[in-house]
N, C-alpha and C positions, 0 to 999 in steps of 0.2 A: 385661768387656763390660754397660754400663745394664741395668735389664730398662724395656722396656714394660712399662705399664699392656694387662690384660689389656680385650680391646676384648665390650664386651656382645653379650652373643644377641643377630640379631635374631629380632624380637616379629612375627611377625601382628598389625595394628587388626582387634578388638575389633567384629565383626561388629552392626548398628546393632539396637536391640530394638524399633522401633519404625515401621513404615516411612511416608516422611517423607510430609509431609500439601502437597497446593497449593497457593497460594500464593490468597487472595482478588483476587474481581476485581477492579479498579478503581472506584472509584462510574462508574455514565452520568451523567449530567446530563441533570436533568431537566425537561421544560418546566414551567413557572407553571399552576397551572388556566386555564383561559377565553386562554392566549399563543396563538397564533397557530401553528399549526406550522411549520416551517423550512421554505426555497424549497426548490421540488422544480420539477427539471424530469423529465418522461418517469421516475417514480420515483428520483430521484437526485439529495439529498440537495448542499447547497456546499461540506460536506465533503470527499465522496468526493467531486466534481469537484473538488474544491485536490487534492488526494491524489493521482488521476486522473493531474492535470495535475505537478506537483511544484511548485506557483503555489498565494501568499496566496486567499482569499478575498477583493472588492476590487481583485486587480491587473487595471489597466489589457488595456482592450483592446487595445493596437498589443504587449504582449505575451503575450496570450492565445496569440493571432490565429499568432506567433509560433515560442511552445513548440509549439501544432496543426499547422502547416505542418513547424517538424522532426521529432518522434515518427510523424505523419502520413504523414509520409516513408518512414522507416524501417519501420511497420508494412506499408506494400506493397512493400519488398521485402520483406526477411520472406511476403509474402502472395508474392509472385511463385517466387520462390523453398521452398516449403514442398513437402521431397518427398508428403506425403499429404494423402488431405480430409480432415483431422482440425486437421492442422494450418490450414491451408486454413483449416475455420469459427472455430478460436482467434481468429487472426488481423487477418478479417473482424470480428467483435463486439469485438478490443480497437479496432477503426480504430469501430465505430460508438457504442463509449463511449466511448471519443476527443470523438467527434464530439459526443454528449450533453454530459459533462462542458463541450464550452465555450460550446457553449448558457446551460449552468445558471449558469459564470462572469459568459458576460458576453455574453447575447443579442444574435445578432445579427453577431457578433463572425467568425466563417465561413461564411464562404454554405455552397450545397449544391451 
């Protein structure tokens, strides 16, 4: 009968000798000296507002309004069905942030 070559014995990998270092944070954009501050409403910058809504800065008001209404309806359902006061407060804050984000991206697009 043909002989099979011997299989090598399993050896566990050697532990790392140095702890892994965290990656450096990506550079943050810095405005040139004397530049006007980034536009904001209620302390919310345009980039943050766009991120909340999932839209780009400069999105037409109609699209901002549609996105707001969809997200607002979702938060209202969640708020209505929230089982705890802390969840209710969280959804109320989400709705407030959503309104602020809309005002930042498209002033006057959403009426209270």
